[in-house]
Every structure is written in structure tokens, then in C-alpha cells.
C-alpha positions as CSV (number, residue, x, y, z in Angstrom):
1,M,0.0,0.0,0.0
2,A,1.3,3.5,-0.9
3,R,2.1,5.8,2.0
4,P,-0.9,7.9,3.0
5,V,-0.8,11.6,2.1
6,G,-0.7,14.1,4.9
7,T,0.8,14.7,8.3
8,I,-0.2,13.3,11.7
9,T,-2.3,15.7,13.7
10,R,-2.2,16.4,17.5
11,G,-5.1,14.0,17.7
12,T,-7.1,16.1,20.3
13,T,-10.7,15.0,20.5
14,N,-13.6,14.9,22.9
15,P,-17.1,13.4,22.8
16,N,-19.7,15.7,21.2
17,R,-17.1,18.1,20.0
18,L,-18.5,18.1,16.4
19,R,-22.2,18.0,17.3
20,R,-22.9,21.4,15.7
21,M,-21.2,20.4,12.4
22,D,-22.9,17.0,12.4
23,R,-26.3,18.6,13.0
24,W,-25.8,20.9,10.1
25,I,-24.5,18.1,7.8
26,A,-27.5,15.9,8.6
27,S,-29.9,18.8,7.6
28,V,-28.1,20.1,4.5
29,L,-26.8,16.8,3.1
30,G,-29.8,14.8,4.1
31,P,-31.5,14.8,0.6
32,E,-28.4,13.7,-1.2
33,L,-27.6,11.1,1.5
34,R,-31.1,9.6,1.0
35,R,-30.6,9.4,-2.8
36,A,-27.1,7.9,-2.7
37,A,-26.6,4.4,-4.0
38,D,-23.6,4.1,-1.6
39,P,-24.3,6.2,1.5
40,V,-20.7,6.3,2.7
41,A,-19.2,9.1,4.7
42,V,-15.6,9.6,5.7
43,D,-14.4,11.0,9.1
44,L,-10.9,12.2,8.0
45,G,-8.3,12.5,10.7
46,Y,-10.6,11.5,13.6
47,G,-7.8,11.7,16.1
48,A,-6.5,9.8,19.1
49,A,-10.0,8.4,20.0
50,P,-12.8,7.5,17.6
51,W,-15.6,9.4,19.3
52,T,-16.3,11.7,16.3
53,A,-16.7,8.7,13.9
54,V,-19.0,6.8,16.3
55,E,-21.2,9.9,16.7
56,L,-21.2,10.8,13.0
57,L,-22.7,7.3,12.2
58,G,-25.5,7.8,14.7
59,R,-26.4,11.2,13.4
60,L,-26.3,10.2,9.8
61,R,-28.4,7.2,10.5
62,T,-31.2,9.5,11.6
63,V,-31.4,10.5,8.0
64,R,-30.3,7.3,6.3
65,P,-30.6,4.1,8.4
66,D,-28.0,2.2,6.3
67,A,-25.4,5.0,6.2
68,V,-21.8,3.9,6.5
69,V,-18.9,5.8,8.1
70,V,-15.2,5.1,7.5
71,G,-12.8,6.7,9.9
72,L,-9.5,7.4,8.2
73,E,-6.3,8.1,10.2
74,I,-2.8,8.6,9.0
75,D,-1.4,7.2,12.3
76,P,-1.6,3.4,12.3
77,A,-1.6,3.3,16.1
78,R,-4.8,5.3,16.2
79,V,-6.4,2.9,13.7
80,A,-5.5,0.0,15.9
81,A,-6.8,1.7,19.0
82,A,-10.2,2.4,17.2
83,E,-10.8,-1.3,16.3
84,P,-12.8,-2.2,19.4
85,Y,-15.4,0.4,18.3
86,R,-15.9,-1.2,14.9
87,R,-19.5,-2.2,14.3
88,D,-22.1,-2.6,11.6
89,G,-21.6,0.4,9.4
90,L,-18.5,1.7,11.1
91,T,-14.9,0.8,10.0
92,F,-11.5,2.3,10.5
93,A,-8.6,2.4,8.0
94,H,-5.1,3.7,7.6
95,G,-5.3,6.7,5.2
96,G,-5.0,10.4,4.5
97,F,-5.9,12.9,1.8
98,E,-5.9,10.2,-0.9
99,V,-9.2,9.0,0.7
100,A,-8.8,5.4,-0.4
101,L,-11.8,3.5,0.9
102,P,-12.2,-0.1,1.7
103,G,-14.2,-1.8,-1.0
104,G,-12.4,-0.7,-4.2
105,T,-10.8,2.3,-5.9
106,G,-14.0,3.3,-7.6
107,R,-15.8,3.9,-4.3
108,R,-16.5,7.6,-3.6
109,P,-18.0,9.1,-0.4
110,V,-21.1,11.3,-0.2
111,L,-19.4,13.2,2.6
112,I,-15.8,13.9,3.7
113,R,-15.7,15.6,7.1
114,A,-12.3,17.0,7.9
115,A,-12.5,18.8,11.3
116,N,-9.5,20.3,12.9
117,V,-7.2,18.7,10.4
118,L,-5.8,21.6,8.3
119,R,-5.1,23.8,11.3
120,Q,-1.5,22.7,11.4
121,Y,-0.9,23.3,7.6
122,D,0.2,26.5,5.9
123,E,-2.5,28.6,4.4
124,G,-0.9,28.0,1.0
125,D,-1.4,24.3,1.3
126,V,-5.2,24.5,1.6
127,P,-6.3,24.9,-2.0
128,A,-4.4,21.8,-3.1
129,V,-5.8,19.8,-0.2
130,W,-9.4,21.0,-1.0
131,D,-8.9,20.1,-4.7
132,R,-7.6,16.7,-3.8
133,L,-10.5,15.9,-1.4
134,R,-13.3,17.3,-3.5
135,A,-12.0,15.2,-6.5
136,R,-12.8,12.1,-4.4
137,L,-16.4,13.1,-3.8
138,A,-19.4,11.2,-5.3
139,P,-21.5,13.4,-7.6
140,G,-23.6,15.6,-5.3
141,G,-21.2,15.0,-2.4
142,L,-19.8,17.4,0.1
143,L,-16.5,18.2,1.8
144,V,-16.9,19.9,5.1
145,E,-13.7,21.4,6.5
146,G,-13.4,23.5,9.6
147,T,-12.2,24.2,13.1
148,C,-13.8,24.1,16.5
149,D,-12.8,24.6,20.1
150,E,-12.1,21.6,22.4
151,I,-15.7,21.2,23.6
152,G,-17.5,22.3,20.5
153,R,-18.9,25.6,21.7
154,R,-17.5,27.6,18.7
155,H,-17.1,26.3,15.2
156,V,-16.6,27.6,11.7
157,W,-16.5,25.5,8.6
158,V,-16.5,25.7,4.8
159,A,-18.7,23.5,2.7
160,I,-17.1,22.4,-0.6
161,G,-18.8,20.7,-3.4
162,P,-17.2,18.9,-6.4
163,E,-17.1,22.2,-8.2
164,G,-15.4,24.1,-5.3
165,P,-16.2,26.0,-2.1
166,R,-19.9,27.0,-1.6
167,T,-20.5,28.4,1.9
168,V,-19.0,29.3,5.3
169,T,-21.0,28.5,8.4
170,F,-20.5,30.1,11.9
171,A,-22.0,28.1,14.8
172,T,-21.8,28.7,18.5
173,R,-23.4,28.0,21.9
174,L,-24.9,31.4,22.3
175,G,-24.6,31.5,26.0
176,S,-20.8,31.5,25.6
177,L,-20.7,34.4,23.2
178,D,-19.7,37.9,24.1
179,R,-19.8,39.1,20.5
180,P,-19.8,37.4,17.1
181,S,-16.2,38.2,16.3
182,D,-15.2,35.8,19.2
183,L,-15.7,33.2,16.5
184,A,-12.6,34.5,14.6
185,E,-10.3,32.3,16.7
186,R,-12.0,29.3,15.1
187,L,-11.8,30.4,11.5
188,P,-10.5,27.6,9.2
189,K,-7.0,27.8,7.9
190,A,-8.2,29.3,4.6
191,L,-9.6,32.4,6.5
192,I,-7.9,32.7,9.9
193,H,-5.0,34.8,8.6
194,R,-7.3,36.9,6.6
195,N,-9.1,38.5,9.5
196,V,-7.4,41.8,8.9
197,P,-8.6,45.1,7.6
198,G,-9.2,45.0,3.8
199,E,-10.2,41.3,3.8
200,P,-13.9,40.3,3.3
201,V,-14.0,38.0,6.4
202,H,-12.8,40.9,8.6
203,A,-15.5,43.2,7.1
204,F,-18.1,40.5,7.8
205,L,-17.1,40.0,11.4
206,T,-16.9,43.7,12.0
207,E,-20.4,44.2,10.5
208,F,-21.7,41.2,12.6
209,D,-20.4,42.9,15.8
210,R,-22.1,46.1,14.7
211,A,-25.4,44.2,14.1
212,W,-25.0,42.5,17.5
213,A,-24.6,45.9,19.2
214,T,-27.7,47.2,17.4
215,A,-29.7,44.2,18.4
216,A,-28.8,44.6,22.1
217,P,-32.4,45.5,23.1
218,F,-33.4,41.9,22.1
219,A,-31.0,40.5,24.7
220,S,-33.9,40.9,27.2
221,L,-35.6,38.1,25.2
222,G,-32.5,35.9,25.3
223,A,-29.3,35.5,23.3
224,R,-31.1,33.5,20.7
225,Q,-33.4,36.3,19.8
226,R,-30.5,38.8,19.8
227,W,-28.6,36.4,17.4
228,I,-31.6,36.1,15.1
229,R,-32.1,39.8,14.9
230,S,-28.4,40.3,14.2
231,V,-28.4,37.9,11.3
232,R,-31.5,39.6,9.9
233,L,-29.6,42.9,10.0
234,L,-26.7,41.3,8.1
235,A,-29.0,40.0,5.4
236,E,-30.8,43.3,5.1
237,G,-27.4,44.9,4.8
238,G,-26.6,42.8,1.7
239,W,-24.6,39.9,3.1
240,P,-25.6,36.7,1.2
241,V,-27.0,34.7,4.1
242,T,-28.1,31.4,2.6
243,D,-30.0,29.8,5.6
244,R,-33.2,30.6,7.4
245,A,-34.4,31.4,10.9
246,D,-34.7,27.7,11.9
247,R,-30.9,27.5,11.6
248,W,-30.3,30.8,13.2
249,R,-32.2,29.7,16.2
250,Q,-29.5,27.1,16.8
251,G,-26.8,29.7,16.9
252,E,-25.8,29.3,13.2
253,V,-25.5,31.5,10.2
254,T,-24.3,30.4,6.7
255,V,-22.9,32.9,4.1
256,R,-21.9,32.3,0.5
257,W,-18.2,31.6,0.2
258,E,-17.7,34.3,-2.5
259,A,-18.6,37.0,0.0
260,L,-15.9,35.9,2.4
261,A,-13.2,34.5,0.1
262,P,-9.7,35.9,0.6
263,R,-8.7,38.8,-1.8
264,G,-7.0,37.4,-4.8
265,S,-8.3,33.9,-4.4
């Protein structure tokens, strides 16, 4: 077998760390998952313990009862440690960005989830990794790549289809939030160094903070109502928000990639 492509991550993981991302995936990718002839998803770089792969299977099976998850790790010791968690629909394999799945070279996943994997790479490495991963997707599939804190309170991810990046989603436990720009520390590698004046993502977070301040009177109704009002103000101000209030209520907002993409990309 050829050497897997990529670098071993720190492996930090915790139960329920990726619940916000998983919840979003189940909602957005649900129709495609239900149509798929081979409903296989990849948890790429799941870390030192397999909690995220186990949880992903459970959450996808609420949408597609025969969904399958393959946990891929570049560290063989982590694959061996995950074996006791193997079950119907859940397997673990040695692999990296080449996304070689058990069952044959022609097998392509409906979902590749890569959470907290690219944080250690250089920004310049990201486009090539995205291109490599999205080329492995099944038609209609989705690559979801992003970063969250250790217990999943704050999370930002990019959704990438076979054609390229589509959206950026910001998700948070609202009770932990002082202002929306607190999420800047969890921007994925493609954006985290672009949170500077003159870059679109900086303008967005600045405007989000301004909307949050304007919506302060709604705080008496709770942080959720203040967040919803802030997102409405963003949309009214011309930011291309793609989701609706049912997602905003969960402490999320999704914006088209083109509005936040780095200058010159």
C-alpha cells in the first residue's frame, strides 16, 4: 500500500465536539444522502480516539438508516486503538488525503468531514488539499472542512462541493458568546490569517459585531433572539446569508463563500 498523504495531527478529540457540524450536515446533506446508492461518509483524521466517527454514524443514520462511516487516520496506532469500536456500518482504516476507501478504488464518499485537520498546515497548502479531497467526492457529495474549540462551543466550517467552495458557516453556543467576532479564533485555515482590515471576512465579522450591538435590546428576550435579529440585519445589509431562521435559532449562520473569500483567491 502507498504511503498515505498528509501529516499526523495532534489528535485532540472529545465526545460531542463536532455535534454542531454534524447537525448541520444531517440537515443540509440529508436529501443527497437519502438518494445515494452508496451512502458512505468519511471522518478524515478523527484523532487519538474514535468518538467523532462513532457519533457521526449515529447522526447520519437518523437520515439514512443504512449510512456507513469510514474513519481514516494517518497514524496506524490510532487505527488499531479504534478497532474495538468497529460495528455494523463503522470501520476504521489507515489513510490520508488520498481517501482510499475499503471496497475498491471506484468507491466515492457522499461526505468527507475534515474537522481540525488543516489547522497545522500552511494557508498556501489549503487549495491543493481541498482540490484533492473534492475530487474524491461522489456526484452531489460534500466536503466539510473547519475548526472548533475543544468542547464544540464555537465552530466555523467551509462546505465544498465537487465544483469548489460554496458556503461558510459560523456556529456557537450562544450563552458562551460575548460578540460574534469571538468566532474569529476558530476560522478555518483558509480564512484565519485573513481576519485583517481590507479582507472580506474581517469586514463581515466587523459588521456582525455592529449588528449584534444594534440588536442589544433583544437581549432581554434571550441570546437566541438577539442572534436572530443580528443575522436579519446582516441579510438586510446585503450579506448573502443562505439559511433561514430555523438554523439561526440554533446559533448558526451560513454565508456564501464568495462574500468571504480571501482577496486574490
